[in-house]
Structures are given as structure tokens and as C-alpha cells.
C-alpha positions as CSV (number, residue, x, y, z in Angstrom):
1,M,-7.5,-20.1,39.7
2,Q,-11.3,-20.0,39.5
3,G,-13.0,-22.4,41.8
4,G,-14.4,-25.8,41.0
5,N,-13.6,-28.1,38.1
6,P,-15.0,-26.4,35.1
7,G,-16.1,-28.1,31.9
8,I,-16.5,-27.2,28.2
9,S,-17.7,-29.0,25.2
10,V,-15.7,-30.0,22.2
11,N,-18.9,-29.3,20.2
12,P,-18.7,-26.9,18.5
13,T,-15.0,-27.4,17.9
14,G,-12.9,-24.7,19.6
15,T,-15.3,-23.9,22.4
16,T,-13.4,-21.6,24.8
17,L,-13.4,-21.0,28.6
18,Q,-11.7,-18.1,30.3
19,F,-9.7,-18.9,33.4
20,T,-8.8,-16.4,36.1
21,A,-5.7,-16.5,38.3
22,T,-6.1,-14.7,41.7
23,G,-3.0,-14.4,43.9
24,T,-3.5,-14.3,47.7
25,Y,-0.7,-12.6,49.6
26,S,0.6,-13.1,53.2
27,N,-1.4,-10.0,54.3
28,S,-4.6,-11.7,53.0
29,S,-4.9,-9.2,50.1
30,T,-5.7,-10.6,46.6
31,Q,-4.8,-9.5,43.1
32,N,-5.9,-10.7,39.7
33,L,-2.8,-12.3,38.1
34,T,-4.4,-13.7,35.0
35,S,-2.1,-11.7,32.6
36,L,1.0,-12.2,34.7
37,V,1.1,-16.0,35.2
38,S,2.3,-18.6,32.7
39,W,-0.6,-20.9,31.7
40,S,-0.2,-24.5,30.6
41,S,-2.3,-27.6,29.8
42,A,-1.1,-31.0,30.9
43,D,-2.7,-32.6,27.8
44,A,-2.7,-30.3,24.9
45,T,-4.5,-32.9,22.8
46,K,-7.6,-32.2,25.0
47,A,-7.4,-28.4,25.4
48,T,-4.8,-25.7,25.0
49,V,-4.6,-22.5,27.1
50,S,-3.3,-19.2,25.8
51,N,-0.4,-17.1,27.1
52,A,-0.9,-14.4,24.5
53,A,-1.7,-10.8,25.5
54,G,-5.4,-10.2,25.7
55,T,-6.3,-13.9,25.7
56,N,-4.2,-15.0,28.7
57,G,-5.9,-18.0,30.4
58,K,-8.4,-18.7,27.6
59,A,-8.7,-22.5,27.2
60,T,-9.8,-24.0,23.8
61,S,-11.3,-27.4,23.5
62,L,-9.8,-29.9,21.1
63,A,-11.0,-33.4,22.1
64,A,-13.1,-35.1,24.8
65,G,-11.3,-35.9,28.0
66,T,-9.7,-34.2,30.9
67,T,-6.6,-32.1,31.4
68,T,-5.0,-30.1,34.2
69,I,-4.7,-26.4,33.7
70,T,-1.9,-24.8,35.6
71,A,-1.1,-21.1,36.3
72,T,2.5,-20.5,37.4
73,L,4.2,-17.3,38.8
74,G,7.7,-17.9,39.9
75,S,7.6,-20.9,42.3
76,V,3.9,-20.6,43.1
77,F,1.2,-22.3,41.1
78,G,-2.4,-23.2,41.1
79,T,-4.2,-26.0,39.2
80,T,-7.7,-27.1,38.2
81,T,-9.0,-30.0,36.2
82,L,-10.8,-29.1,33.0
83,T,-13.2,-31.6,31.5
84,V,-13.9,-31.5,27.8
85,T,-17.1,-33.3,26.9
86,S,-18.5,-34.5,23.6
87,A,-21.9,-33.2,24.5
88,T,-23.6,-30.9,22.0
89,L,-25.3,-27.6,22.7
90,L,-29.1,-28.0,22.4
91,S,-30.4,-24.7,23.7
92,I,-29.6,-21.4,25.3
93,A,-31.8,-19.7,27.9
94,V,-31.4,-16.0,28.8
95,T,-32.3,-14.7,32.3
96,P,-33.8,-12.6,33.6
97,V,-36.7,-13.0,31.2
98,D,-38.2,-9.7,29.7
99,P,-36.7,-7.3,32.3
100,Q,-37.4,-3.5,32.4
101,I,-34.7,-0.9,32.8
102,L,-34.6,2.9,32.8
103,V,-33.0,5.1,30.1
104,G,-29.4,5.2,31.1
105,G,-29.8,2.1,33.3
106,V,-28.0,-1.3,32.9
107,I,-28.9,-4.9,33.6
108,Q,-26.7,-8.0,33.3
109,L,-28.2,-10.9,31.4
110,T,-27.0,-14.5,31.8
111,A,-27.0,-17.0,28.9
112,T,-27.1,-20.7,30.1
113,G,-26.5,-23.5,27.6
114,T,-28.1,-26.9,28.0
115,Y,-26.2,-29.8,26.5
116,S,-27.2,-33.2,25.1
117,D,-25.8,-35.0,28.3
118,G,-28.2,-32.9,30.5
119,S,-25.4,-30.6,31.7
120,T,-25.7,-26.8,31.8
121,L,-23.0,-24.2,31.5
122,D,-22.9,-20.4,31.9
123,L,-22.2,-19.2,28.3
124,S,-22.5,-15.5,29.0
125,S,-18.9,-14.7,28.0
126,L,-18.9,-17.3,25.1
127,V,-22.0,-16.3,23.1
128,T,-22.6,-13.5,20.6
129,W,-25.1,-11.1,22.0
130,S,-27.3,-9.0,19.7
131,S,-30.0,-6.3,20.1
132,S,-32.8,-6.0,17.6
133,N,-33.1,-2.2,18.1
134,T,-29.8,-0.6,19.2
135,S,-31.5,2.9,19.3
136,K,-33.4,1.6,22.3
137,A,-31.0,-0.8,24.0
138,T,-27.4,-2.0,23.4
139,V,-25.8,-5.2,24.7
140,I,-22.1,-6.0,25.2
141,N,-21.2,-9.4,26.9
142,G,-24.8,-9.6,28.2
143,L,-24.7,-6.1,29.8
144,V,-27.7,-4.3,28.4
145,S,-27.8,-0.5,28.5
146,G,-31.1,1.5,28.1
147,V,-30.6,4.1,25.4
148,A,-34.1,5.5,24.8
149,V,-37.7,4.7,25.7
150,G,-39.0,1.7,23.8
151,T,-38.3,-2.0,23.4
152,S,-35.6,-4.2,22.0
153,S,-35.2,-7.9,21.7
154,I,-31.9,-9.4,23.0
155,T,-30.6,-12.7,21.7
156,A,-27.6,-14.9,22.6
157,T,-26.1,-17.1,19.9
158,S,-23.5,-19.8,19.8
159,G,-22.9,-21.4,16.4
160,S,-26.3,-22.3,15.0
161,I,-28.1,-22.2,18.4
162,S,-29.9,-19.0,19.5
163,S,-31.9,-18.2,22.6
164,D,-35.5,-17.1,22.4
165,P,-35.5,-13.3,22.2
166,T,-35.6,-11.5,25.6
167,E,-37.8,-8.4,25.3
168,I,-36.1,-5.4,27.1
169,E,-38.5,-2.6,27.9
170,V,-36.7,0.7,28.4
171,E,-38.7,3.3,30.4
């Protein structure tokens, strides 16, 4: 399972977090087992976790509190504690700020949310990304691709909160 004890907010309701299960074998090799393990939440009143194809390991917040998320494959399992807070999202910042890329080039942007309790969370896979000029630059999950010379503003949005536009200059 991914490291640390992750957290998500219950605000907005249904905030999600993708977990990853990585198996380590006796020869020290590793393999992503996310779609092969059985996922469970010890307290489904706080958060649920999906076993459905395509959303395996995606936890959804329901109420403030903590729960243990478990990934099981046969007799082997891994756990982590998930904290669901009642903090509300105040702002989203996108980095790097105003980068330049070449036509045909790519750059990965990161969206960081700041919450009412002062905490921050990488929201890159949770926000909706948009480009103001897709003929110049496109964006999918924060990965910006330079299409043609010019500029485009990239924005990350979660619910009613949006980042300030990040100006991408394609050269």
C-alpha cells in the first residue's frame, strides 16, 4: 500500500483518494497489485473503498474520522490508516507557475489544495483540469502537452474552487 497515513476531506462530500497496492516478492522484485487485491475499509461509515474494475482501491469519504484500509491477496495483506477530516477546501495552487514547453513537449503540473484546518493535499488526480486554448496546449490529469506555438491558460477545479490560471507558453 502507498506509504504514510493519507487523509482526505469529507468536504465536498464524496472526495476520493486512489490507493495503490505494491507486492514485494522474495527475490526483491515488485509488482503493482492494485487491481488484483481485495480492498476493504474497517469503518465503512467513514470511508468506503472500491473493488470494481477500473476503480480498484479508490476510497470515498463519507464522514469525519479514521478507518483502516486493507489490501488482501490470499493470506498476505497490507494496511494503512485513512483520516477523513471535516476541513473544507479553501484554495488550489498549481505548480510550476507559468512554465514553458516546446511543441510536442510535455510537462507535469501539480495541484495542491489548502484546507480550512491549514492542511494541504496533492489534488492532482482529484481535480478537473482544463485548457483555455486546446489548439495550443492540452491537459489530462495535469500532464500538459504542447500542440502549437502560442499560449494557453491551465486551470485546476474541484467543486466551486478553481486555481488561478497557469499560463503555458508553447514555443
